[in-house]
PDB file of N, CA, C and O in Angstrom:
ATOM      1  N   MET A   1     160.186  79.167 109.144  1.00  0.00           N
ATOM      2  CA  MET A   1     160.727  80.783 108.413  1.00  0.00           C
ATOM      3  C   MET A   1     159.974  80.830 107.236  1.00  0.00           C
ATOM      4  O   MET A   1     159.981  79.719 106.707  1.00  0.00           O
ATOM      5  N   PRO A   2     159.327  81.653 106.606  1.00  0.00           N
ATOM      6  CA  PRO A   2     158.898  81.541 104.933  1.00  0.00           C
ATOM      7  C   PRO A   2     160.513  81.785 104.325  1.00  0.00           C
ATOM      8  O   PRO A   2     161.499  82.282 104.869  1.00  0.00           O
ATOM      9  N   LYS A   3     160.345  81.303 103.184  1.00  0.00           N
ATOM     10  CA  LYS A   3     161.729  81.328 101.925  1.00  0.00           C
ATOM     11  C   LYS A   3     161.836  82.495 101.753  1.00  0.00           C
ATOM     12  O   LYS A   3     160.790  83.060 101.434  1.00  0.00           O
ATOM     13  N   GLN A   4     162.966  83.272 101.867  1.00  0.00           N
ATOM     14  CA  GLN A   4     163.326  84.760 101.071  1.00  0.00           C
ATOM     15  C   GLN A   4     163.051  84.636  99.774  1.00  0.00           C
ATOM     16  O   GLN A   4     163.017  83.473  99.371  1.00  0.00           O
ATOM     17  N   GLY A   5     162.843  85.488  98.990  1.00  0.00           N
ATOM     18  CA  GLY A   5     162.807  85.840  97.618  1.00  0.00           C
ATOM     19  C   GLY A   5     161.818  85.051  96.796  1.00  0.00           C
ATOM     20  O   GLY A   5     162.294  84.695  95.718  1.00  0.00           O
ATOM     21  N   ILE A   6     160.798  84.748  96.971  1.00  0.00           N
ATOM     22  CA  ILE A   6     159.940  83.845  96.101  1.00  0.00           C
ATOM     23  C   ILE A   6     158.369  84.260  96.132  1.00  0.00           C
ATOM     24  O   ILE A   6     157.472  83.734  95.474  1.00  0.00           O
ATOM     25  N   HIS A   7     158.280  85.088  96.846  1.00  0.00           N
ATOM     26  CA  HIS A   7     157.176  85.954  96.811  1.00  0.00           C
ATOM     27  C   HIS A   7     157.272  87.581  95.684  1.00  0.00           C
ATOM     28  O   HIS A   7     158.311  88.217  95.507  1.00  0.00           O
ATOM     29  N   PRO A   8     156.044  87.894  95.140  1.00  0.00           N
ATOM     30  CA  PRO A   8     156.191  88.990  94.160  1.00  0.00           C
ATOM     31  C   PRO A   8     156.079  90.158  95.255  1.00  0.00           C
ATOM     32  O   PRO A   8     155.870  90.137  96.468  1.00  0.00           O
ATOM     33  N   ASN A   9     156.315  91.230  94.286  1.00  0.00           N
ATOM     34  CA  ASN A   9     156.468  92.571  95.035  1.00  0.00           C
ATOM     35  C   ASN A   9     155.210  93.152  95.040  1.00  0.00           C
ATOM     36  O   ASN A   9     154.884  93.840  94.073  1.00  0.00           O
ATOM     37  N   TYR A  10     154.140  92.924  96.343  1.00  0.00           N
ATOM     38  CA  TYR A  10     152.992  92.848  96.364  1.00  0.00           C
ATOM     39  C   TYR A  10     152.830  94.501  97.056  1.00  0.00           C
ATOM     40  O   TYR A  10     153.227  94.494  98.221  1.00  0.00           O
ATOM     41  N   ARG A  11     152.364  95.823  96.615  1.00  0.00           N
ATOM     42  CA  ARG A  11     152.390  96.877  97.294  1.00  0.00           C
ATOM     43  C   ARG A  11     151.457  97.880  96.235  1.00  0.00           C
ATOM     44  O   ARG A  11     151.206  97.660  95.050  1.00  0.00           O
ATOM     45  N   ASP A  12     151.067  98.961  97.014  1.00  0.00           N
ATOM     46  CA  ASP A  12     150.210  99.964  96.716  1.00  0.00           C
ATOM     47  C   ASP A  12     150.612 100.367  95.217  1.00  0.00           C
ATOM     48  O   ASP A  12     151.726 100.886  95.146  1.00  0.00           O
ATOM     49  N   VAL A  13     150.061 100.257  94.247  1.00  0.00           N
ATOM     50  CA  VAL A  13     150.492 101.139  92.648  1.00  0.00           C
ATOM     51  C   VAL A  13     149.284 102.104  92.613  1.00  0.00           C
ATOM     52  O   VAL A  13     148.125 101.914  92.981  1.00  0.00           O
ATOM     53  N   VAL A  14     149.910 103.255  92.036  1.00  0.00           N
ATOM     54  CA  VAL A  14     148.679 103.918  91.131  1.00  0.00           C
ATOM     55  C   VAL A  14     148.645 103.624  89.969  1.00  0.00           C
ATOM     56  O   VAL A  14     149.595 103.798  89.206  1.00  0.00           O
ATOM     57  N   PHE A  15     147.530 103.126  89.642  1.00  0.00           N
ATOM     58  CA  PHE A  15     146.884 103.396  88.064  1.00  0.00           C
ATOM     59  C   PHE A  15     146.327 104.837  87.518  1.00  0.00           C
ATOM     60  O   PHE A  15     145.750 105.661  88.228  1.00  0.00           O
ATOM     61  N   VAL A  16     146.551 104.953  86.418  1.00  0.00           N
ATOM     62  CA  VAL A  16     146.234 105.769  85.593  1.00  0.00           C
ATOM     63  C   VAL A  16     145.425 105.937  84.086  1.00  0.00           C
ATOM     64  O   VAL A  16     146.261 105.868  83.185  1.00  0.00           O
ATOM     65  N   ASP A  17     144.607 106.056  83.776  1.00  0.00           N
ATOM     66  CA  ASP A  17     143.740 105.916  82.709  1.00  0.00           C
ATOM     67  C   ASP A  17     144.626 107.132  81.483  1.00  0.00           C
ATOM     68  O   ASP A  17     144.333 108.327  81.458  1.00  0.00           O
ATOM     69  N   GLN A  18     145.541 106.599  80.698  1.00  0.00           N
ATOM     70  CA  GLN A  18     146.080 107.659  79.824  1.00  0.00           C
ATOM     71  C   GLN A  18     144.761 108.236  78.808  1.00  0.00           C
ATOM     72  O   GLN A  18     145.028 109.201  78.091  1.00  0.00           O
ATOM     73  N   SER A  19     143.636 107.772  78.756  1.00  0.00           N
ATOM     74  CA  SER A  19     142.971 108.660  77.682  1.00  0.00           C
ATOM     75  C   SER A  19     142.064 109.695  78.754  1.00  0.00           C
ATOM     76  O   SER A  19     141.134 110.232  78.153  1.00  0.00           O
ATOM     77  N   ASN A  20     142.126 109.953  79.744  1.00  0.00           N
ATOM     78  CA  ASN A  20     141.471 110.451  80.400  1.00  0.00           C
ATOM     79  C   ASN A  20     141.841 111.078  81.608  1.00  0.00           C
ATOM     80  O   ASN A  20     141.091 111.888  82.152  1.00  0.00           O
ATOM     81  N   GLY A  21     143.156 110.703  82.158  1.00  0.00           N
ATOM     82  CA  GLY A  21     143.723 111.056  83.612  1.00  0.00           C
ATOM     83  C   GLY A  21     143.384 110.427  84.672  1.00  0.00           C
ATOM     84  O   GLY A  21     144.186 110.418  85.606  1.00  0.00           O
ATOM     85  N   PHE A  22     142.020 109.689  84.810  1.00  0.00           N
ATOM     86  CA  PHE A  22     141.661 109.256  85.930  1.00  0.00           C
ATOM     87  C   PHE A  22     142.541 108.179  86.824  1.00  0.00           C
ATOM     88  O   PHE A  22     142.794 107.069  86.356  1.00  0.00           O
ATOM     89  N   LYS A  23     142.927 108.519  87.953  1.00  0.00           N
ATOM     90  CA  LYS A  23     144.042 107.175  88.502  1.00  0.00           C
ATOM     91  C   LYS A  23     143.074 107.103  89.758  1.00  0.00           C
ATOM     92  O   LYS A  23     142.090 107.717  90.170  1.00  0.00           O
ATOM     93  N   PHE A  24     143.812 106.108  90.124  1.00  0.00           N
ATOM     94  CA  PHE A  24     143.486 105.309  91.584  1.00  0.00           C
ATOM     95  C   PHE A  24     144.315 104.325  91.801  1.00  0.00           C
ATOM     96  O   PHE A  24     144.858 103.661  90.919  1.00  0.00           O
ATOM     97  N   VAL A  25     144.499 104.136  93.440  1.00  0.00           N
ATOM     98  CA  VAL A  25     145.401 103.225  94.247  1.00  0.00           C
ATOM     99  C   VAL A  25     144.732 101.779  94.244  1.00  0.00           C
ATOM    100  O   VAL A  25     143.531 101.557  94.403  1.00  0.00           O
ATOM    101  N   THR A  26     145.575 100.992  94.067  1.00  0.00           N
ATOM    102  CA  THR A  26     145.132  99.593  94.603  1.00  0.00           C
ATOM    103  C   THR A  26     146.391  98.702  94.721  1.00  0.00           C
ATOM    104  O   THR A  26     147.335  99.070  94.022  1.00  0.00           O
ATOM    105  N   ARG A  27     146.518  97.948  95.238  1.00  0.00           N
ATOM    106  CA  ARG A  27     147.428  96.532  95.456  1.00  0.00           C
ATOM    107  C   ARG A  27     147.482  95.845  94.182  1.00  0.00           C
ATOM    108  O   ARG A  27     146.547  95.567  93.432  1.00  0.00           O
ATOM    109  N   SER A  28     149.085  95.547  94.012  1.00  0.00           N
ATOM    110  CA  SER A  28     149.080  95.315  92.617  1.00  0.00           C
ATOM    111  C   SER A  28     150.744  94.605  92.696  1.00  0.00           C
ATOM    112  O   SER A  28     151.558  95.108  93.470  1.00  0.00           O
ATOM    113  N   CYS A  29     151.123  93.417  91.825  1.00  0.00           N
ATOM    114  CA  CYS A  29     152.374  92.837  91.608  1.00  0.00           C
ATOM    115  C   CYS A  29     152.928  93.275  90.185  1.00  0.00           C
ATOM    116  O   CYS A  29     153.943  92.786  89.689  1.00  0.00           O
ATOM    117  N   ALA A  30     152.035  94.392  89.502  1.00  0.00           N
ATOM    118  CA  ALA A  30     152.443  94.912  88.000  1.00  0.00           C
ATOM    119  C   ALA A  30     153.712  95.514  88.061  1.00  0.00           C
ATOM    120  O   ALA A  30     154.025  96.290  88.965  1.00  0.00           O
ATOM    121  N   PRO A  31     154.327  95.247  87.300  1.00  0.00           N
ATOM    122  CA  PRO A  31     155.980  95.837  87.169  1.00  0.00           C
ATOM    123  C   PRO A  31     155.901  97.157  86.586  1.00  0.00           C
ATOM    124  O   PRO A  31     155.349  97.417  85.516  1.00  0.00           O
ATOM    125  N   THR A  32     156.519  98.023  87.399  1.00  0.00           N
ATOM    126  CA  THR A  32     156.535  99.542  87.001  1.00  0.00           C
ATOM    127  C   THR A  32     158.012 100.066  86.889  1.00  0.00           C
ATOM    128  O   THR A  32     158.820  99.452  87.585  1.00  0.00           O
ATOM    129  N   LYS A  33     158.398 100.886  86.285  1.00  0.00           N
ATOM    130  CA  LYS A  33     159.553 101.547  85.775  1.00  0.00           C
ATOM    131  C   LYS A  33     159.376 103.056  87.000  1.00  0.00           C
ATOM    132  O   LYS A  33     159.988 103.359  88.024  1.00  0.00           O
ATOM    133  N   GLU A  34     158.551 103.521  86.452  1.00  0.00           N
ATOM    134  CA  GLU A  34     157.979 105.195  87.053  1.00  0.00           C
ATOM    135  C   GLU A  34     157.220 104.961  88.561  1.00  0.00           C
ATOM    136  O   GLU A  34     156.615 103.982  88.998  1.00  0.00           O
ATOM    137  N   THR A  35     157.519 106.292  89.165  1.00  0.00           N
ATOM    138  CA  THR A  35     156.498 106.853  90.398  1.00  0.00           C
ATOM    139  C   THR A  35     155.951 107.860  90.159  1.00  0.00           C
ATOM    140  O   THR A  35     156.144 108.566  89.170  1.00  0.00           O
ATOM    141  N   THR A  36     155.249 108.037  90.982  1.00  0.00           N
ATOM    142  CA  THR A  36     154.449 109.382  91.122  1.00  0.00           C
ATOM    143  C   THR A  36     153.993 109.851  92.516  1.00  0.00           C
ATOM    144  O   THR A  36     153.907 108.970  93.371  1.00  0.00           O
ATOM    145  N   THR A  37     153.746 110.873  92.799  1.00  0.00           N
ATOM    146  CA  THR A  37     153.264 111.105  94.310  1.00  0.00           C
ATOM    147  C   THR A  37     151.650 111.555  94.236  1.00  0.00           C
ATOM    148  O   THR A  37     151.009 112.454  93.690  1.00  0.00           O
ATOM    149  N   TRP A  38     151.352 110.341  95.153  1.00  0.00           N
ATOM    150  CA  TRP A  38     149.684 110.628  95.234  1.00  0.00           C
ATOM    151  C   TRP A  38     149.545 111.375  96.182  1.00  0.00           C
ATOM    152  O   TRP A  38     150.451 111.688  96.955  1.00  0.00           O
ATOM    153  N   GLU A  39     148.007 111.876  96.254  1.00  0.00           N
ATOM    154  CA  GLU A  39     147.255 112.879  96.696  1.00  0.00           C
ATOM    155  C   GLU A  39     147.942 112.869  98.297  1.00  0.00           C
ATOM    156  O   GLU A  39     148.456 113.880  98.776  1.00  0.00           O
ATOM    157  N   ASP A  40     147.865 111.651  98.976  1.00  0.00           N
ATOM    158  CA  ASP A  40     148.722 112.132 100.567  1.00  0.00           C
ATOM    159  C   ASP A  40     150.088 112.053 100.626  1.00  0.00           C
ATOM    160  O   ASP A  40     150.587 111.735 101.705  1.00  0.00           O
ATOM    161  N   GLY A  41     150.687 112.245  99.828  1.00  0.00           N
ATOM    162  CA  GLY A  41     152.212 112.420  99.689  1.00  0.00           C
ATOM    163  C   GLY A  41     153.318 111.228  99.759  1.00  0.00           C
ATOM    164  O   GLY A  41     154.527 111.278  99.987  1.00  0.00           O
ATOM    165  N   ARG A  42     152.522 110.229  99.501  1.00  0.00           N
ATOM    166  CA  ARG A  42     153.474 109.132  99.509  1.00  0.00           C
ATOM    167  C   ARG A  42     153.871 109.023  97.901  1.00  0.00           C
ATOM    168  O   ARG A  42     153.133 109.341  96.968  1.00  0.00           O
ATOM    169  N   GLU A  43     155.217 108.494  97.806  1.00  0.00           N
ATOM    170  CA  GLU A  43     155.671 108.206  96.580  1.00  0.00           C
ATOM    171  C   GLU A  43     155.236 106.738  96.184  1.00  0.00           C
ATOM    172  O   GLU A  43     155.432 105.880  97.045  1.00  0.00           O
ATOM    173  N   LEU A  44     154.778 106.418  95.212  1.00  0.00           N
ATOM    174  CA  LEU A  44     153.971 105.234  94.548  1.00  0.00           C
ATOM    175  C   LEU A  44     154.780 104.864  93.078  1.00  0.00           C
ATOM    176  O   LEU A  44     155.468 105.633  92.407  1.00  0.00           O
ATOM    177  N   PRO A  45     154.541 103.787  92.876  1.00  0.00           N
ATOM    178  CA  PRO A  45     155.005 103.103  91.433  1.00  0.00           C
ATOM    179  C   PRO A  45     153.677 103.489  90.645  1.00  0.00           C
ATOM    180  O   PRO A  45     152.542 103.500  91.122  1.00  0.00           O
ATOM    181  N   LEU A  46     153.948 103.720  89.692  1.00  0.00           N
ATOM    182  CA  LEU A  46     152.847 104.094  88.333  1.00  0.00           C
ATOM    183  C   LEU A  46     152.869 103.229  87.406  1.00  0.00           C
ATOM    184  O   LEU A  46     153.846 102.748  86.832  1.00  0.00           O
ATOM    185  N   PHE A  47     151.417 102.967  87.211  1.00  0.00           N
ATOM    186  CA  PHE A  47     151.270 101.864  85.908  1.00  0.00           C
ATOM    187  C   PHE A  47     150.423 102.507  85.334  1.00  0.00           C
ATOM    188  O   PHE A  47     149.389 102.822  85.923  1.00  0.00           O
ATOM    189  N   LYS A  48     150.710 102.932  83.768  1.00  0.00           N
ATOM    190  CA  LYS A  48     149.918 103.337  82.839  1.00  0.00           C
ATOM    191  C   LYS A  48     148.799 102.439  81.896  1.00  0.00           C
ATOM    192  O   LYS A  48     149.250 101.406  81.400  1.00  0.00           O
ATOM    193  N   LEU A  49     147.342 102.786  81.619  1.00  0.00           N
ATOM    194  CA  LEU A  49     146.463 101.768  81.524  1.00  0.00           C
ATOM    195  C   LEU A  49     145.761 102.448  79.983  1.00  0.00           C
ATOM    196  O   LEU A  49     145.061 103.454  80.102  1.00  0.00           O
ATOM    197  N   GLU A  50     145.890 102.108  79.175  1.00  0.00           N
ATOM    198  CA  GLU A  50     145.314 102.222  78.181  1.00  0.00           C
ATOM    199  C   GLU A  50     143.739 102.894  78.163  1.00  0.00           C
ATOM    200  O   GLU A  50     143.431 103.935  77.584  1.00  0.00           O
ATOM    201  N   THR A  51     142.921 102.104  78.874  1.00  0.00           N
ATOM    202  CA  THR A  51     141.554 102.608  79.297  1.00  0.00           C
ATOM    203  C   THR A  51     141.248 101.853  80.866  1.00  0.00           C
ATOM    204  O   THR A  51     142.065 101.120  81.421  1.00  0.00           O
ATOM    205  N   SER A  52     140.343 102.093  81.238  1.00  0.00           N
ATOM    206  CA  SER A  52     139.913 101.638  82.230  1.00  0.00           C
ATOM    207  C   SER A  52     138.093 101.631  82.555  1.00  0.00           C
ATOM    208  O   SER A  52     137.345 101.878  81.608  1.00  0.00           O
ATOM    209  N   SER A  53     137.683 101.422  83.527  1.00  0.00           N
ATOM    210  CA  SER A  53     136.279 101.612  83.717  1.00  0.00           C
ATOM    211  C   SER A  53     135.734 102.758  83.851  1.00  0.00           C
ATOM    212  O   SER A  53     134.582 102.839  84.279  1.00  0.00           O
ATOM    213  N   GLU A  54     136.479 103.892  83.500  1.00  0.00           N
ATOM    214  CA  GLU A  54     136.404 105.512  83.412  1.00  0.00           C
ATOM    215  C   GLU A  54     136.020 105.889  81.828  1.00  0.00           C
ATOM    216  O   GLU A  54     135.230 106.659  81.281  1.00  0.00           O
ATOM    217  N   SER A  55     137.034 104.905  81.395  1.00  0.00           N
ATOM    218  CA  SER A  55     136.795 105.465  79.685  1.00  0.00           C
ATOM    219  C   SER A  55     136.184 104.296  78.968  1.00  0.00           C
ATOM    220  O   SER A  55     135.676 104.521  77.869  1.00  0.00           O
ATOM    221  N   HIS A  56     136.167 102.946  79.501  1.00  0.00           N
ATOM    222  CA  HIS A  56     135.546 101.856  78.361  1.00  0.00           C
ATOM    223  C   HIS A  56     134.088 102.139  78.224  1.00  0.00           C
ATOM    224  O   HIS A  56     133.312 102.539  79.092  1.00  0.00           O
ATOM    225  N   ALA A  57     133.767 101.742  76.461  1.00  0.00           N
ATOM    226  CA  ALA A  57     132.405 102.189  76.324  1.00  0.00           C
ATOM    227  C   ALA A  57     131.439 101.496  77.215  1.00  0.00           C
ATOM    228  O   ALA A  57     130.508 102.085  77.763  1.00  0.00           O
ATOM    229  N   PHE A  58     131.750  99.902  77.377  1.00  0.00           N
ATOM    230  CA  PHE A  58     130.641  99.468  78.087  1.00  0.00           C
ATOM    231  C   PHE A  58     130.372  99.631  79.532  1.00  0.00           C
ATOM    232  O   PHE A  58     129.361  99.189  80.078  1.00  0.00           O
ATOM    233  N   TYR A  59     131.259 100.245  80.096  1.00  0.00           N
ATOM    234  CA  TYR A  59     131.038 100.841  81.577  1.00  0.00           C
ATOM    235  C   TYR A  59     130.543 102.489  81.644  1.00  0.00           C
ATOM    236  O   TYR A  59     130.111 102.909  82.717  1.00  0.00           O
ATOM    237  N   THR A  60     130.620 103.351  80.522  1.00  0.00           N
ATOM    238  CA  THR A  60     130.368 104.559  80.466  1.00  0.00           C
ATOM    239  C   THR A  60     129.085 104.529  79.778  1.00  0.00           C
ATOM    240  O   THR A  60     128.400 105.541  79.920  1.00  0.00           O
ATOM    241  N   GLY A  61     128.642 103.650  79.110  1.00  0.00           N
ATOM    242  CA  GLY A  61     127.155 103.505  78.399  1.00  0.00           C
ATOM    243  C   GLY A  61     127.199 103.937  76.974  1.00  0.00           C
ATOM    244  O   GLY A  61     126.119 103.987  76.386  1.00  0.00           O
ATOM    245  N   THR A  62     128.130 104.210  76.423  1.00  0.00           N
ATOM    246  CA  THR A  62     128.513 104.522  75.108  1.00  0.00           C
ATOM    247  C   THR A  62     128.481 103.431  73.924  1.00  0.00           C
ATOM    248  O   THR A  62     128.637 103.622  72.718  1.00  0.00           O
ATOM    249  N   GLN A  63     128.262 102.361  74.541  1.00  0.00           N
ATOM    250  CA  GLN A  63     128.731 101.171  73.692  1.00  0.00           C
ATOM    251  C   GLN A  63     127.589 100.990  73.026  1.00  0.00           C
ATOM    252  O   GLN A  63     126.510 101.104  73.608  1.00  0.00           O
ATOM    253  N   LYS A  64     127.704 100.580  71.282  1.00  0.00           N
ATOM    254  CA  LYS A  64     126.646 100.673  70.458  1.00  0.00           C
ATOM    255  C   LYS A  64     126.347  98.931  70.545  1.00  0.00           C
ATOM    256  O   LYS A  64     127.139  97.989  70.552  1.00  0.00           O
ATOM    257  N   SER A  65     124.782  98.980  70.609  1.00  0.00           N
ATOM    258  CA  SER A  65     124.515  97.212  70.353  1.00  0.00           C
ATOM    259  C   SER A  65     124.274  96.993  69.090  1.00  0.00           C
ATOM    260  O   SER A  65     123.929  97.807  68.233  1.00  0.00           O
ATOM    261  N   VAL A  66     124.443  96.000  69.008  1.00  0.00           N
ATOM    262  CA  VAL A  66     124.507  95.700  67.500  1.00  0.00           C
ATOM    263  C   VAL A  66     123.176  95.243  66.923  1.00  0.00           C
ATOM    264  O   VAL A  66     123.070  94.850  65.761  1.00  0.00           O
ATOM    265  N   ASP A  67     122.324  95.301  67.648  1.00  0.00           N
ATOM    266  CA  ASP A  67     120.766  95.382  67.099  1.00  0.00           C
ATOM    267  C   ASP A  67     120.122  96.565  67.091  1.00  0.00           C
ATOM    268  O   ASP A  67     118.933  96.653  66.783  1.00  0.00           O
ATOM    269  N   SER A  68     121.119  97.934  67.553  1.00  0.00           N
ATOM    270  CA  SER A  68     120.718  98.811  67.416  1.00  0.00           C
ATOM    271  C   SER A  68     121.304  99.841  65.947  1.00  0.00           C
ATOM    272  O   SER A  68     120.960 100.978  65.626  1.00  0.00           O
ATOM    273  N   LEU A  69     122.243  98.947  65.324  1.00  0.00           N
ATOM    274  CA  LEU A  69     122.598  99.718  64.193  1.00  0.00           C
ATOM    275  C   LEU A  69     122.361  99.413  62.574  1.00  0.00           C
ATOM    276  O   LEU A  69     122.907  98.851  61.624  1.00  0.00           O
ATOM    277  N   GLY A  70     121.017 100.270  62.960  1.00  0.00           N
ATOM    278  CA  GLY A  70     119.996 100.384  61.577  1.00  0.00           C
ATOM    279  C   GLY A  70     119.434  98.945  61.260  1.00  0.00           C
ATOM    280  O   GLY A  70     119.505  98.617  60.076  1.00  0.00           O
ATOM    281  N   GLY A  71     118.925  98.100  62.080  1.00  0.00           N
ATOM    282  CA  GLY A  71     118.515  96.751  61.627  1.00  0.00           C
ATOM    283  C   GLY A  71     119.053  95.925  60.770  1.00  0.00           C
ATOM    284  O   GLY A  71     118.467  95.397  59.826  1.00  0.00           O
ATOM    285  N   ARG A  72     120.505  95.752  61.160  1.00  0.00           N
ATOM    286  CA  ARG A  72     120.953  94.805  60.301  1.00  0.00           C
ATOM    287  C   ARG A  72     120.859  93.278  60.516  1.00  0.00           C
ATOM    288  O   ARG A  72     120.914  92.422  59.632  1.00  0.00           O
ATOM    289  N   VAL A  73     120.722  93.102  61.728  1.00  0.00           N
ATOM    290  CA  VAL A  73     120.715  91.975  62.457  1.00  0.00           C
ATOM    291  C   VAL A  73     119.266  91.522  62.132  1.00  0.00           C
ATOM    292  O   VAL A  73     119.349  90.310  61.935  1.00  0.00           O
ATOM    293  N   GLU A  74     117.974  91.922  61.981  1.00  0.00           N
ATOM    294  CA  GLU A  74     116.828  91.732  61.684  1.00  0.00           C
ATOM    295  C   GLU A  74     116.733  91.522  60.152  1.00  0.00           C
ATOM    296  O   GLU A  74     115.973  90.684  59.667  1.00  0.00           O
ATOM    297  N   LYS A  75     117.550  92.333  59.399  1.00  0.00           N
ATOM    298  CA  LYS A  75     117.511  92.071  57.884  1.00  0.00           C
ATOM    299  C   LYS A  75     118.330  90.687  57.528  1.00  0.00           C
ATOM    300  O   LYS A  75     118.027  89.836  56.692  1.00  0.00           O
ATOM    301  N   PHE A  76     119.475  90.723  58.430  1.00  0.00           N
ATOM    302  CA  PHE A  76     120.131  89.387  58.000  1.00  0.00           C
ATOM    303  C   PHE A  76     118.888  88.069  58.610  1.00  0.00           C
ATOM    304  O   PHE A  76     118.638  87.214  57.760  1.00  0.00           O
ATOM    305  N   ARG A  77     118.342  87.950  59.635  1.00  0.00           N
ATOM    306  CA  ARG A  77     117.668  87.067  60.167  1.00  0.00           C
ATOM    307  C   ARG A  77     116.310  86.975  58.821  1.00  0.00           C
ATOM    308  O   ARG A  77     115.856  85.903  58.420  1.00  0.00           O
ATOM    309  N   ASN A  78     115.982  87.981  58.449  1.00  0.00           N
ATOM    310  CA  ASN A  78     114.724  87.842  57.324  1.00  0.00           C
ATOM    311  C   ASN A  78     115.129  87.174  56.102  1.00  0.00           C
ATOM    312  O   ASN A  78     114.420  86.296  55.610  1.00  0.00           O
ATOM    313  N   LYS A  79     116.668  87.682  55.376  1.00  0.00           N
ATOM    314  CA  LYS A  79     117.407  87.205  54.445  1.00  0.00           C
ATOM    315  C   LYS A  79     117.598  85.780  54.594  1.00  0.00           C
ATOM    316  O   LYS A  79     117.455  85.159  53.541  1.00  0.00           O
ATOM    317  N   PHE A  80     117.891  85.074  55.643  1.00  0.00           N
ATOM    318  CA  PHE A  80     118.120  83.849  55.721  1.00  0.00           C
ATOM    319  C   PHE A  80     117.249  83.090  56.389  1.00  0.00           C
ATOM    320  O   PHE A  80     117.709  82.058  56.878  1.00  0.00           O
ATOM    321  N   ALA A  81     115.823  83.381  56.583  1.00  0.00           N
ATOM    322  CA  ALA A  81     114.723  82.966  57.439  1.00  0.00           C
ATOM    323  C   ALA A  81     114.439  81.470  56.918  1.00  0.00           C
ATOM    324  O   ALA A  81     114.221  80.543  57.698  1.00  0.00           O
ATOM    325  N   HIS A  82     114.466  81.319  55.373  1.00  0.00           N
ATOM    326  CA  HIS A  82     113.991  80.024  54.700  1.00  0.00           C
ATOM    327  C   HIS A  82     114.667  79.101  54.619  1.00  0.00           C
ATOM    328  O   HIS A  82     114.311  78.017  54.156  1.00  0.00           O
ATOM    329  N   LEU A  83     116.000  79.430  55.152  1.00  0.00           N
ATOM    330  CA  LEU A  83     117.039  78.091  55.728  1.00  0.00           C
ATOM    331  C   LEU A  83     116.798  77.702  56.836  1.00  0.00           C
ATOM    332  O   LEU A  83     117.410  76.667  57.100  1.00  0.00           O
ATOM    333  N   LYS A  84     116.075  78.126  57.737  1.00  0.00           N
ATOM    334  CA  LYS A  84     115.806  77.635  59.246  1.00  0.00           C
ATOM    335  C   LYS A  84     114.744  76.516  59.028  1.00  0.00           C
ATOM    336  O   LYS A  84     113.731  76.582  58.332  1.00  0.00           O
ATOM    337  N   LYS A  85     115.337  75.165  60.000  1.00  0.00           N
ATOM    338  CA  LYS A  85     114.790  74.376  59.794  1.00  0.00           C
ATOM    339  C   LYS A  85     114.257  73.727  61.063  1.00  0.00           C
ATOM    340  O   LYS A  85     113.551  72.721  60.992  1.00  0.00           O
TER     341      LYS A  85
END
């Protein structure tokens, strides 16, 4: 018989991206104090996120590349090219 009280509380949790309101459900051990009603009527724990794949610049395609910032990288390389051995 398995030991009681040693396993984390692994259950369905609603994660909400506070920057855009995007919500998704996944199984997690994340500690929560709030609950919310999901689309199917279940009352689930709620975990608030600062950002998710729906709002992060890397995933949305709005991330700026260092090379596209006015040619700064190329200027740096040209400036210090003479030090390269």
